C-alpha positions, 0 to 999 in steps of 0.5 A, a space after each residue: 744891494 750895491 754891486 758897484 756899477 751903479 751910474 756915477 751921474 745918475 739923475 732924478 727922474 722927477 723934474 721930468 715927472 712933474 712936468 708930464 703930470 703938469 702936462 697931464 694935469 691941463 689935458 684933465 681939466 680941459 678934457 672934463 671942461 669940453 666934456 661937460 660942455 658938450 654934456 658928455 657926462 660920462 666922459 666928464 666924470 672919467 677925465 675928472 677921476 683921471 684929474 684926481 689921480 694926476 693930482 695926487 701924482 703930482 702931490 707925491 712927486 713934489 714931496 719927493 722933490 722937497 725931501 731933496 737927495 737921500 744919502 748914497 755911498 761914495 767911490 771910497 766905500 766898497 760894494 757889499 759882498 753879496 750874501 753867502 748861500 751855502 746850497 749854491 757853492 
């Protein structure tokens, strides 16, 4: 529900989340390779699983970025009235 107090210049955190995800992707690939190189199979598998999680998150972030901005009511549309609750008076 809109209250009318939303920030006028709110920005999406998707680009920051994309770059943090890229940073995580680099570290998980590096960790997987490094742990596999020294023979730590369990840690290599853990980094590989984390790599998959980060990659799926990046796919979703890119999908949301490509969708573009969604409709938001402008200043000329007043906030909605809260629903009436007869028990609250």
